[in-house]
PASEBA-1860 file (N, C-alpha, C; in nm, 3 decimals):
! residues 291
1> MKKVEAII> 3.438/-4.605/3.073/3.393/-4.611/3.211/3.249/-4.632/3.214 ~ 3.199/-4.716/3.313/3.058/-4.744/3.330/2.979/-4.617/3.354 ~ 2.863/-4.602/3.284/2.785/-4.482/3.294/2.701/-4.482/3.425 ~ 2.661/-4.364/3.465/2.556/-4.353/3.567/2.429/-4.403/3.508 ~ 2.356/-4.489/3.584/2.240/-4.556/3.535/2.107/-4.505/3.585 ~ 2.112/-4.426/3.696/1.991/-4.378/3.759/2.014/-4.241/3.819 ~ 1.911/-4.161/3.816/1.924/-4.023/3.867/1.794/-3.977/3.927 ~ 1.799/-3.913/4.043/1.677/-3.848/4.104/1.679/-3.706/4.053
9> IGAGRSGT> 1.568/-3.662/3.997/1.559/-3.527/3.941/1.471/-3.435/4.018 ~ 1.418/-3.474/4.133/1.329/-3.385/4.211/1.205/-3.459/4.240 ~ 1.100/-3.378/4.283/1.104/-3.230/4.299/1.163/-3.196/4.432 ~ 1.224/-3.075/4.433/1.283/-3.024/4.552/1.183/-3.008/4.661 ~ 1.226/-3.022/4.786/1.139/-3.015/4.904/1.036/-3.124/4.906 ~ 1.071/-3.240/4.856/0.971/-3.350/4.848/1.019/-3.480/4.903 ~ 1.130/-3.473/4.974/1.184/-3.599/5.036/1.293/-3.656/4.953 ~ 1.348/-3.589/4.861/1.454/-3.641/4.772/1.585/-3.672/4.855
17> TSLYEYLE> 1.611/-3.587/4.959/1.734/-3.616/5.039/1.720/-3.745/5.121 ~ 1.601/-3.774/5.170/1.579/-3.897/5.239/1.597/-4.016/5.146 ~ 1.539/-4.002/5.023/1.550/-4.104/4.927/1.700/-4.128/4.885 ~ 1.766/-4.024/4.875/1.916/-4.033/4.847/1.986/-4.108/4.963 ~ 1.954/-4.082/5.082/2.015/-4.149/5.196/1.988/-4.294/5.201 ~ 1.866/-4.331/5.169/1.833/-4.477/5.155/1.922/-4.545/5.051 ~ 1.930/-4.483/4.932/2.007/-4.539/4.823/2.161/-4.540/4.857 ~ 2.201/-4.444/4.922/2.342/-4.432/4.956/2.384/-4.549/5.045
25> RHPDVCFS> 2.291/-4.602/5.122/2.322/-4.709/5.220/2.299/-4.851/5.155 ~ 2.253/-4.854/5.030/2.224/-4.985/4.965/2.358/-5.041/4.916 ~ 2.389/-5.166/4.938/2.511/-5.225/4.895/2.527/-5.239/4.742 ~ 2.415/-5.242/4.672/2.416/-5.257/4.525/2.426/-5.123/4.456 ~ 2.434/-5.011/4.530/2.428/-4.882/4.468/2.552/-4.800/4.504 ~ 2.612/-4.742/4.407/2.718/-4.644/4.434/2.657/-4.506/4.408 ~ 2.629/-4.427/4.517/2.578/-4.294/4.497/2.692/-4.197/4.485 ~ 2.675/-4.087/4.417/2.778/-3.984/4.406/2.822/-3.940/4.545
33> KIKEIHYF> 2.953/-3.900/4.551/3.012/-3.856/4.676/2.935/-3.738/4.735 ~ 2.889/-3.650/4.655/2.811/-3.536/4.702/2.673/-3.555/4.642 ~ 2.569/-3.509/4.712/2.429/-3.534/4.665/2.402/-3.474/4.528 ~ 2.440/-3.349/4.515/2.400/-3.278/4.391/2.521/-3.222/4.319 ~ 2.561/-3.284/4.213/2.683/-3.243/4.136/2.643/-3.127/4.042 ~ 2.519/-3.124/3.995/2.472/-3.020/3.906/2.538/-3.028/3.762 ~ 2.592/-3.145/3.736/2.662/-3.166/3.606/2.566/-3.138/3.483 ~ 2.447/-3.186/3.492/2.353/-3.179/3.382/2.279/-3.044/3.391
41> SLADLFAR> 2.281/-2.974/3.502/2.205/-2.848/3.513/2.280/-2.724/3.463 ~ 2.414/-2.727/3.481/2.493/-2.609/3.452/2.590/-2.628/3.338 ~ 2.581/-2.542/3.247/2.653/-2.558/3.117/2.802/-2.565/3.145 ~ 2.858/-2.483/3.235/3.006/-2.483/3.255/3.049/-2.616/3.315 ~ 2.969/-2.681/3.398/3.003/-2.805/3.451/2.991/-2.916/3.350 ~ 2.887/-2.911/3.270/2.865/-3.015/3.159/2.981/-3.010/3.063 ~ 3.029/-2.890/3.045/3.144/-2.874/2.948/3.270/-2.943/2.993 ~ 3.281/-2.974/3.121/3.399/-3.035/3.173/3.413/-3.180/3.131
49> GEDYYHSF> 3.295/-3.236/3.086/3.302/-3.372/3.033/3.274/-3.485/3.134 ~ 3.268/-3.604/3.076/3.227/-3.720/3.161/3.332/-3.753/3.264 ~ 3.457/-3.736/3.241/3.559/-3.768/3.342/3.537/-3.687/3.469 ~ 3.494/-3.564/3.450/3.464/-3.481/3.572/3.344/-3.539/3.646 ~ 3.242/-3.573/3.578/3.120/-3.628/3.636/3.151/-3.763/3.706 ~ 3.226/-3.848/3.635/3.256/-3.978/3.692/3.352/-3.973/3.811 ~ 3.424/-3.867/3.827/3.515/-3.850/3.944/3.442/-3.856/4.074 ~ 3.311/-3.834/4.071/3.233/-3.829/4.196/3.180/-3.970/4.236
57> FNATKNQI> 3.218/-4.072/4.160/3.170/-4.209/4.179/3.285/-4.305/4.203 ~ 3.272/-4.391/4.300/3.368/-4.502/4.322/3.297/-4.628/4.324 ~ 3.246/-4.676/4.215/3.163/-4.800/4.209/3.248/-4.919/4.198 ~ 3.202/-5.025/4.267/3.263/-5.155/4.243/3.201/-5.213/4.115 ~ 3.253/-5.320/4.072/3.212/-5.381/3.943/3.060/-5.411/3.937 ~ 3.001/-5.455/4.045/2.859/-5.497/4.045/2.760/-5.391/4.088 ~ 2.808/-5.273/4.126/2.722/-5.168/4.174/2.671/-5.080/4.059 ~ 2.550/-5.038/4.065/2.497/-4.935/3.976/2.531/-4.801/4.031
65> KAGADTYL> 2.555/-4.708/3.933/2.585/-4.567/3.978/2.455/-4.486/3.978 ~ 2.436/-4.412/4.076/2.315/-4.325/4.084/2.350/-4.188/4.135 ~ 2.279/-4.087/4.088/2.303/-3.948/4.126/2.172/-3.877/4.156 ~ 2.182/-3.753/4.190/2.062/-3.676/4.222/2.085/-3.526/4.189 ~ 1.985/-3.454/4.159/1.999/-3.311/4.131/1.855/-3.255/4.124 ~ 1.821/-3.183/4.229/1.681/-3.136/4.234/1.652/-3.018/4.144 ~ 1.749/-2.962/4.076/1.720/-2.860/3.976/1.660/-2.922/3.853 ~ 1.681/-3.050/3.829/1.661/-3.106/3.694/1.517/-3.107/3.648
73> LIDKEAPK> 1.417/-3.129/3.742/1.282/-3.142/3.696/1.237/-3.023/3.618 ~ 1.281/-2.903/3.654/1.239/-2.779/3.588/1.333/-2.735/3.485 ~ 1.443/-2.809/3.459/1.548/-2.766/3.367/1.512/-2.801/3.227 ~ 1.523/-2.713/3.130/1.488/-2.736/2.992/1.611/-2.794/2.913 ~ 1.731/-2.775/2.960/1.852/-2.825/2.900/1.891/-2.964/2.944 ~ 1.860/-2.997/3.070/1.903/-3.119/3.130/1.851/-3.245/3.055 ~ 1.729/-3.258/3.018/1.679/-3.378/2.948/1.762/-3.409/2.824 ~ 1.796/-3.309/2.749/1.876/-3.329/2.632/2.011/-3.381/2.669
81> RINLYNPN> 2.075/-3.317/2.765/2.213/-3.357/2.808/2.211/-3.498/2.862 ~ 2.109/-3.535/2.942/2.110/-3.667/3.004/2.090/-3.772/2.894 ~ 1.998/-3.742/2.802/1.973/-3.830/2.687/2.098/-3.855/2.603 ~ 2.171/-3.746/2.583/2.301/-3.759/2.511/2.400/-3.844/2.588 ~ 2.401/-3.831/2.722/2.498/-3.899/2.804/2.451/-4.050/2.810 ~ 2.329/-4.076/2.847/2.278/-4.212/2.860/2.126/-4.217/2.830 ~ 2.092/-4.257/2.705/1.950/-4.258/2.673/1.869/-4.363/2.744 ~ 1.934/-4.453/2.813/1.867/-4.560/2.900/1.859/-4.520/3.046
89> MKIIIMLR> 1.889/-4.396/3.077/1.891/-4.350/3.215/1.757/-4.378/3.285 ~ 1.765/-4.434/3.405/1.642/-4.451/3.487/1.620/-4.330/3.570 ~ 1.504/-4.273/3.557/1.476/-4.144/3.618/1.380/-4.152/3.730 ~ 1.420/-4.108/3.851/1.338/-4.122/3.972/1.291/-3.984/4.013 ~ 1.157/-3.979/4.039/1.096/-3.850/4.072/1.010/-3.869/4.202 ~ 1.027/-3.779/4.289/0.947/-3.771/4.413/0.855/-3.648/4.409 ~ 0.727/-3.671/4.420/0.630/-3.560/4.422/0.553/-3.544/4.546 ~ 0.544/-3.424/4.591/0.467/-3.388/4.712/0.344/-3.303/4.669
97> EPVVRAFS> 0.246/-3.308/4.754/0.125/-3.227/4.727/0.171/-3.089/4.682 ~ 0.127/-3.040/4.560/0.195/-2.932/4.498/0.197/-2.799/4.576 ~ 0.087/-2.762/4.637/0.077/-2.638/4.714/0.167/-2.648/4.835 ~ 0.160/-2.761/4.909/0.241/-2.781/5.026/0.389/-2.774/4.984 ~ 0.424/-2.837/4.877/0.562/-2.832/4.834/0.607/-2.688/4.799 ~ 0.522/-2.615/4.731/0.553/-2.479/4.696/0.572/-2.387/4.815 ~ 0.486/-2.410/4.917/0.500/-2.328/5.038/0.624/-2.360/5.116 ~ 0.656/-2.491/5.119/0.783/-2.541/5.177/0.905/-2.476/5.111
105> GYNYSINN> 0.896/-2.477/4.978/1.007/-2.417/4.903/1.021/-2.267/4.924 ~ 0.908/-2.203/4.944/0.907/-2.055/4.974/0.971/-2.033/5.111 ~ 0.942/-2.114/5.213/1.002/-2.101/5.341/1.154/-2.125/5.338 ~ 1.186/-2.230/5.260/1.332/-2.260/5.243/1.406/-2.142/5.181 ~ 1.347/-2.079/5.082/1.406/-1.960/5.021/1.426/-1.848/5.115 ~ 1.325/-1.828/5.196/1.330/-1.721/5.306/1.447/-1.751/5.403 ~ 1.443/-1.873/5.455/1.531/-1.910/5.559/1.679/-1.925/5.522 ~ 1.701/-1.938/5.392/1.842/-1.955/5.344/1.892/-1.836/5.266
113> GYLNINVS> 1.815/-1.726/5.272/1.868/-1.601/5.216/1.847/-1.579/5.071 ~ 1.766/-1.662/5.002/1.740/-1.639/4.860/1.627/-1.537/4.838 ~ 1.540/-1.521/4.934/1.423/-1.435/4.926/1.412/-1.353/5.049 ~ 1.377/-1.222/5.028/1.358/-1.127/5.139/1.244/-1.170/5.223 ~ 1.262/-1.162/5.359/1.161/-1.204/5.451/1.035/-1.127/5.438 ~ 1.045/-1.009/5.385/0.927/-0.923/5.370/0.836/-0.954/5.249 ~ 0.886/-1.044/5.167/0.810/-1.085/5.051/0.715/-1.200/5.089 ~ 0.585/-1.179/5.065/0.483/-1.280/5.105/0.486/-1.397/5.004
121> FIESIENE> 0.422/-1.504/5.043/0.412/-1.620/4.953/0.340/-1.584/4.822 ~ 0.229/-1.511/4.835/0.159/-1.463/4.715/0.241/-1.369/4.630 ~ 0.309/-1.277/4.691/0.390/-1.185/4.614/0.503/-1.261/4.541 ~ 0.564/-1.361/4.603/0.665/-1.442/4.546/0.614/-1.516/4.416 ~ 0.489/-1.566/4.429/0.424/-1.636/4.312/0.412/-1.532/4.201 ~ 0.362/-1.417/4.233/0.333/-1.313/4.133/0.462/-1.269/4.057 ~ 0.576/-1.285/4.124/0.706/-1.248/4.064/0.770/-1.364/3.983 ~ 0.710/-1.478/3.986/0.777/-1.593/3.928/0.796/-1.578/3.769
129> DIHIKNSD> 0.700/-1.525/3.700/0.715/-1.513/3.556/0.843/-1.440/3.515 ~ 0.876/-1.340/3.595/1.000/-1.258/3.558/1.122/-1.351/3.570 ~ 1.135/-1.433/3.676/1.246/-1.522/3.691/1.245/-1.637/3.592 ~ 1.129/-1.684/3.557/1.121/-1.796/3.455/1.174/-1.747/3.321 ~ 1.143/-1.620/3.286/1.185/-1.566/3.158/1.327/-1.516/3.159 ~ 1.375/-1.464/3.269/1.501/-1.391/3.266/1.614/-1.452/3.361 ~ 1.584/-1.548/3.444/1.683/-1.594/3.541/1.744/-1.729/3.506 ~ 1.860/-1.759/3.559/1.922/-1.890/3.533/1.854/-1.993/3.616
137> IIKQNNLC> 1.895/-2.120/3.602/1.824/-2.234/3.665/1.841/-2.223/3.819 ~ 1.944/-2.165/3.877/1.967/-2.157/4.018/1.863/-2.067/4.074 ~ 1.838/-1.943/4.011/1.733/-1.854/4.071/1.595/-1.915/4.052 ~ 1.573/-1.978/3.938/1.438/-2.045/3.915/1.413/-2.146/4.020 ~ 1.518/-2.223/4.055/1.506/-2.332/4.152/1.469/-2.273/4.293 ~ 1.517/-2.154/4.325/1.500/-2.098/4.455/1.395/-1.989/4.465 ~ 1.343/-1.942/4.350/1.250/-1.831/4.357/1.120/-1.858/4.289 ~ 1.110/-1.975/4.216/0.990/-2.008/4.141/0.925/-2.132/4.204
145> NLFQSKYF> 0.874/-2.120/4.316/0.831/-2.235/4.396/0.703/-2.297/4.342 ~ 0.607/-2.213/4.297/0.479/-2.273/4.245/0.508/-2.326/4.109 ~ 0.597/-2.265/4.033/0.633/-2.315/3.898/0.694/-2.458/3.914 ~ 0.771/-2.481/4.016/0.825/-2.620/4.037/0.721/-2.720/4.063 ~ 0.596/-2.677/4.116/0.495/-2.769/4.146/0.402/-2.795/4.029 ~ 0.432/-2.739/3.916/0.355/-2.772/3.792/0.407/-2.897/3.734 ~ 0.379/-3.005/3.796/0.444/-3.137/3.763/0.409/-3.180/3.622 ~ 0.280/-3.167/3.583/0.243/-3.210/3.449/0.327/-3.142/3.344
153> EHLSYWTE> 0.341/-3.011/3.356/0.416/-2.935/3.259/0.562/-2.987/3.248 ~ 0.625/-3.013/3.359/0.759/-3.060/3.358/0.780/-3.204/3.315 ~ 0.692/-3.293/3.362/0.700/-3.428/3.315/0.673/-3.442/3.170 ~ 0.581/-3.367/3.119/0.554/-3.371/2.975/0.677/-3.340/2.893 ~ 0.751/-3.248/2.936/0.877/-3.207/2.869/0.973/-3.323/2.874 ~ 0.988/-3.385/2.985/1.087/-3.491/3.006/1.050/-3.613/2.913 ~ 0.915/-3.637/2.902/0.876/-3.752/2.822/0.901/-3.731/2.670 ~ 0.941/-3.614/2.632/0.979/-3.588/2.493/1.115/-3.654/2.465
161> YFPKENFL> 1.191/-3.679/2.574/1.328/-3.729/2.562/1.345/-3.878/2.614 ~ 1.250/-3.921/2.699/1.257/-4.054/2.752/1.120/-4.109/2.755 ~ 1.108/-4.240/2.730/0.979/-4.316/2.733/0.935/-4.324/2.878 ~ 0.808/-4.341/2.893/0.750/-4.345/3.030/0.808/-4.459/3.118 ~ 0.846/-4.570/3.057/0.898/-4.684/3.131/1.034/-4.648/3.194 ~ 1.097/-4.538/3.155/1.225/-4.500/3.212/1.203/-4.421/3.346 ~ 1.076/-4.392/3.382/1.048/-4.309/3.503/0.984/-4.396/3.608 ~ 1.028/-4.364/3.731/0.961/-4.414/3.849/0.912/-4.288/3.926
169> ILKTNELK> 0.778/-4.273/3.937/0.726/-4.155/4.002/0.672/-4.201/4.139 ~ 0.726/-4.143/4.243/0.689/-4.175/4.381/0.628/-4.055/4.443 ~ 0.559/-4.079/4.554/0.499/-3.968/4.628/0.551/-3.953/4.770 ~ 0.565/-3.831/4.812/0.629/-3.812/4.943/0.550/-3.878/5.058 ~ 0.418/-3.878/5.051/0.339/-3.941/5.154/0.364/-4.086/5.165 ~ 0.394/-4.151/5.050/0.437/-4.293/5.053/0.558/-4.316/5.136 ~ 0.654/-4.227/5.121/0.784/-4.239/5.198/0.751/-4.231/5.347 ~ 0.656/-4.150/5.383/0.625/-4.131/5.521/0.540/-4.244/5.582
177> TNTKALLN> 0.438/-4.288/5.506/0.341/-4.379/5.557/0.366/-4.523/5.529 ~ 0.444/-4.553/5.419/0.466/-4.690/5.389/0.605/-4.706/5.318 ~ 0.703/-4.672/5.404/0.840/-4.672/5.356/0.889/-4.796/5.285 ~ 0.866/-4.908/5.347/0.908/-5.037/5.293/0.849/-5.064/5.153 ~ 0.724/-5.033/5.138/0.660/-5.057/5.006/0.724/-4.967/4.900 ~ 0.754/-4.841/4.938/0.813/-4.749/4.845/0.959/-4.799/4.807 ~ 1.031/-4.847/4.906/1.167/-4.896/4.880/1.160/-5.023/4.790 ~ 1.061/-5.101/4.811/1.042/-5.222/4.724/1.018/-5.182/4.576
185> KLSEFLNI> 0.942/-5.078/4.556/0.928/-5.019/4.419/1.054/-4.976/4.362 ~ 1.131/-4.913/4.447/1.262/-4.857/4.407/1.358/-4.970/4.364 ~ 1.364/-5.077/4.448/1.458/-5.184/4.423/1.417/-5.258/4.296 ~ 1.288/-5.276/4.275/1.239/-5.339/4.156/1.276/-5.259/4.029 ~ 1.248/-5.127/4.040/1.279/-5.045/3.928/1.427/-5.039/3.887 ~ 1.512/-5.040/3.987/1.657/-5.039/3.967/1.718/-5.177/3.945 ~ 1.633/-5.278/3.965/1.686/-5.415/3.950/1.802/-5.442/4.046 ~ 1.779/-5.403/4.174/1.876/-5.430/4.278/1.807/-5.518/4.385
193> SEFVDIKT> 1.887/-5.573/4.476/1.827/-5.650/4.583/1.738/-5.570/4.671 ~ 1.642/-5.629/4.742/1.552/-5.552/4.833/1.634/-5.485/4.943 ~ 1.576/-5.380/4.987/1.636/-5.306/5.101/1.620/-5.388/5.234 ~ 1.728/-5.439/5.287/1.725/-5.524/5.403/1.810/-5.460/5.517 ~ 1.760/-5.470/5.636/1.834/-5.416/5.750/1.873/-5.270/5.732 ~ 1.797/-5.196/5.664/1.821/-5.051/5.647/1.712/-4.978/5.725 ~ 1.757/-4.884/5.808/1.657/-4.806/5.895/1.558/-4.739/5.801 ~ 1.428/-4.748/5.845/1.326/-4.686/5.763/1.269/-4.562/5.834
201> DIKANKAA> 1.357/-4.502/5.910/1.309/-4.378/5.986/1.397/-4.254/5.958 ~ 1.460/-4.259/5.839/1.539/-4.143/5.800/1.444/-4.022/5.772 ~ 1.479/-3.915/5.836/1.405/-3.792/5.817/1.508/-3.681/5.785 ~ 1.541/-3.666/5.662/1.640/-3.564/5.622/1.568/-3.431/5.592 ~ 1.651/-3.327/5.597/1.609/-3.196/5.544/1.476/-3.151/5.622 ~ 1.485/-3.161/5.755/1.374/-3.113/5.841/1.371/-2.966/5.830 ~ 1.254/-2.901/5.857/1.243/-2.756/5.854/1.353/-2.693/5.931 ~ 1.429/-2.602/5.873/1.538/-2.538/5.940/1.559/-2.400/5.886
209> KSKSKVLQ> 1.621/-2.316/5.967/1.664/-2.187/5.926/1.811/-2.171/5.949 ~ 1.874/-2.078/5.871/2.016/-2.062/5.883/2.052/-1.970/5.999 ~ 2.155/-2.006/6.073/2.206/-1.919/6.180/2.261/-1.793/6.118 ~ 2.330/-1.809/6.004/2.384/-1.696/5.929/2.340/-1.709/5.780 ~ 2.250/-1.624/5.731/2.211/-1.634/5.593/2.322/-1.591/5.500 ~ 2.411/-1.505/5.546/2.528/-1.472/5.463/2.620/-1.590/5.443 ~ 2.648/-1.662/5.547/2.733/-1.786/5.534/2.657/-1.894/5.446 ~ 2.527/-1.901/5.470/2.454/-2.008/5.394/2.448/-1.980/5.243
217> QFLLNRNN> 2.441/-1.846/5.210/2.448/-1.808/5.073/2.581/-1.838/5.016 ~ 2.687/-1.822/5.088/2.824/-1.853/5.044/2.838/-2.003/5.018 ~ 2.781/-2.080/5.107/2.793/-2.229/5.100/2.707/-2.295/4.992 ~ 2.587/-2.236/4.968/2.490/-2.297/4.881/2.476/-2.237/4.743 ~ 2.505/-2.109/4.733/2.473/-2.043/4.609/2.604/-2.020/4.525 ~ 2.619/-2.098/4.419/2.745/-2.093/4.343/2.759/-1.956/4.267 ~ 2.651/-1.876/4.261/2.654/-1.740/4.208/2.691/-1.633/4.307 ~ 2.712/-1.678/4.428/2.759/-1.580/4.533/2.889/-1.518/4.488
225> PMRILLRK> 2.903/-1.386/4.493/3.024/-1.315/4.446/3.156/-1.371/4.505 ~ 3.151/-1.409/4.631/3.275/-1.462/4.691/3.304/-1.600/4.637 ~ 3.203/-1.679/4.604/3.227/-1.808/4.547/3.286/-1.792/4.408 ~ 3.233/-1.695/4.329/3.288/-1.672/4.193/3.437/-1.630/4.198 ~ 3.465/-1.542/4.299/3.604/-1.501/4.314/3.697/-1.617/4.344 ~ 3.653/-1.699/4.441/3.736/-1.811/4.482/3.756/-1.911/4.371 ~ 3.654/-1.927/4.288/3.666/-2.023/4.170/3.779/-1.968/4.073 ~ 3.794/-1.840/4.069/3.890/-1.783/3.975/4.036/-1.796/4.030
233> ILPKKIKS> 4.054/-1.790/4.168/4.187/-1.771/4.225/4.241/-1.904/4.286 ~ 4.147/-1.994/4.325/4.197/-2.121/4.388/4.247/-2.218/4.286 ~ 4.359/-2.287/4.312/4.406/-2.389/4.218/4.306/-2.497/4.197 ~ 4.307/-2.557/4.080/4.208/-2.661/4.046/4.207/-2.775/4.148 ~ 4.323/-2.819/4.190/4.331/-2.936/4.281/4.266/-2.910/4.412 ~ 4.280/-2.787/4.465/4.222/-2.748/4.591/4.072/-2.737/4.582 ~ 4.021/-2.683/4.469/3.881/-2.672/4.445/3.820/-2.813/4.443 ~ 3.885/-2.902/4.372/3.836/-3.037/4.358/3.832/-3.108/4.498
241> KILHSKLP> 3.934/-3.088/4.567/3.946/-3.151/4.701/3.837/-3.105/4.796 ~ 3.810/-2.975/4.792/3.698/-2.918/4.875/3.566/-2.975/4.831 ~ 3.542/-2.980/4.702/3.414/-3.024/4.646/3.394/-3.170/4.678 ~ 3.493/-3.259/4.662/3.478/-3.399/4.683/3.470/-3.430/4.831 ~ 3.511/-3.345/4.923/3.517/-3.373/5.065/3.383/-3.353/5.133 ~ 3.283/-3.299/5.066/3.151/-3.265/5.118/3.163/-3.153/5.225 ~ 3.275/-3.077/5.228/3.294/-2.970/5.327/3.184/-2.864/5.319 ~ 3.147/-2.812/5.201/3.038/-2.712/5.202/2.909/-2.766/5.256
249> EKLSNLNR> 2.875/-2.892/5.226/2.753/-2.955/5.276/2.759/-2.965/5.424 ~ 2.872/-3.009/5.480/2.890/-3.027/5.626/2.873/-2.894/5.696 ~ 2.939/-2.790/5.639/2.935/-2.659/5.706/2.787/-2.600/5.699 ~ 2.719/-2.629/5.584/2.583/-2.582/5.569/2.494/-2.648/5.674 ~ 2.512/-2.775/5.699/2.438/-2.846/5.804/2.461/-2.788/5.947 ~ 2.590/-2.752/5.976/2.625/-2.700/6.101/2.565/-2.554/6.120 ~ 2.541/-2.492/6.008/2.483/-2.350/6.011/2.334/-2.354/6.015 ~ 2.276/-2.470/6.030/2.126/-2.474/6.036/2.080/-2.503/6.180
257> TETVYKPI> 1.960/-2.453/6.209/1.895/-2.490/6.333/1.751/-2.518/6.307 ~ 1.695/-2.624/6.367/1.560/-2.659/6.336/1.458/-2.550/6.372 ~ 1.355/-2.541/6.292/1.253/-2.438/6.316/1.120/-2.496/6.278 ~ 1.016/-2.415/6.298/0.879/-2.451/6.261/0.829/-2.348/6.165 ~ 0.787/-2.386/6.043/0.737/-2.290/5.950/0.603/-2.243/5.998 ~ 0.574/-2.112/5.972/0.441/-2.064/5.995/0.342/-2.138/5.901 ~ 0.225/-2.164/5.943/0.131/-2.239/5.855/0.083/-2.150/5.743 ~ 0.050/-2.215/5.624/-0.005/-2.143/5.514/-0.150/-2.091/5.551
265> TEEERKFA> -0.173/-1.972/5.507/-0.307/-1.919/5.534/-0.406/-1.969/5.426 ~ -0.536/-1.959/5.459/-0.642/-2.005/5.366/-0.635/-1.923/5.234 ~ -0.605/-1.796/5.243/-0.591/-1.706/5.130/-0.479/-1.753/5.038 ~ -0.369/-1.784/5.103/-0.253/-1.827/5.029/-0.271/-1.958/4.959 ~ -0.342/-2.052/5.033/-0.368/-2.183/4.974/-0.462/-2.171/4.856 ~ -0.566/-2.096/4.868/-0.663/-2.081/4.762/-0.602/-2.018/4.636 ~ -0.520/-1.913/4.659/-0.450/-1.849/4.553/-0.368/-1.942/4.476 ~ -0.285/-2.019/4.544/-0.193/-2.118/4.480/-0.274/-2.229/4.409
273> EQLIKEDS> -0.373/-2.282/4.476/-0.455/-2.396/4.421/-0.515/-2.355/4.291 ~ -0.565/-2.230/4.283/-0.629/-2.188/4.159/-0.531/-2.184/4.042 ~ -0.407/-2.144/4.070/-0.311/-2.136/3.966/-0.250/-2.270/3.922 ~ -0.262/-2.369/4.012/-0.206/-2.503/3.988/-0.318/-2.600/3.938 ~ -0.440/-2.554/3.941/-0.557/-2.641/3.921/-0.550/-2.717/3.789 ~ -0.523/-2.645/3.684/-0.530/-2.712/3.550/-0.413/-2.813/3.535 ~ -0.295/-2.770/3.587/-0.179/-2.863/3.577/-0.208/-2.992/3.657 ~ -0.269/-2.978/3.774/-0.301/-3.099/3.859/-0.405/-3.187/3.790
281> KMLKKKFG> -0.498/-3.128/3.721/-0.600/-3.200/3.647/-0.539/-3.283/3.540 ~ -0.447/-3.222/3.460/-0.381/-3.291/3.351/-0.282/-3.402/3.406 ~ -0.220/-3.371/3.521/-0.135/-3.470/3.583/-0.208/-3.602/3.610 ~ -0.329/-3.588/3.666/-0.408/-3.707/3.693/-0.457/-3.773/3.565 ~ -0.492/-3.691/3.466/-0.547/-3.749/3.341/-0.435/-3.825/3.260 ~ -0.317/-3.764/3.252/-0.212/-3.821/3.168/-0.115/-3.915/3.239 ~ -0.097/-3.892/3.369/0.001/-3.968/3.441/-0.064/-4.050/3.557 ~ -0.194/-4.030/3.580/-0.261/-4.105/3.689/-0.217/-4.069/3.821
289> ISF> -0.168/-3.949/3.846/-0.120/-3.905/3.978/-0.210/-3.801/4.029 ~ -0.256/-3.818/4.154/-0.332/-3.720/4.225/-0.290/-3.719/4.366 ~ -0.334/-3.618/4.441/-0.287/-3.597/4.582/-0.413/-3.581/4.671
END
């Protein structure tokens, strides 16, 4: 079966959902039925094999297959697994100004029940080392928000497995200020026709909070105790049907209401900037990317 040829690996909270929606509408692209399969992120899913992964794609003969998974940029196992699966994989990355991205991730974690509302942005950063050393990729993704913004560190690791020409690095502000130019870069990189008659005003994943954090944790967090129990007792066919139907994603969206995040304080900004300073310097030097 034809391999998946392109994948969006993050960074989370950087516009990857909007990018996914543009690609999903392109006639030359077959995007996965659900946005994030987590096949390369989670060992138990990877162990199910390629047939499981390919079940999320219904490509026609001339379409390229593309997927996304915002855990991947920080994942230490995923580059090896992707290289094993397809060493020619085209890798798409969206980067947002690192401190702004980290603060957005922090608010997402608060509003979706991953982080206690009483934990400040600075406190959450101070606790990151514990999760980096001792937690699985799901917790790291939702609790290590400044760590996710250390783009140079993560990109350097990925380039151990793939040459630089396999990467397309885009910036969130380009998506907002010059959408068509960004989409042209994307079509050229993927060797597909230009984006024509596609709306360029998609604004996915707006700031939102959960109406019920308990429900949101059940829908989003595969380590939720109830999710673990259901995985054990539900028949395989029913689990597959639910997953392929996008039902959890649809319910999650219904459980959201738009909100406005409180602005980052000057103290918080300076604290985060100091910790990210060296990584940002190296990102500019080695990859030519600055914000």
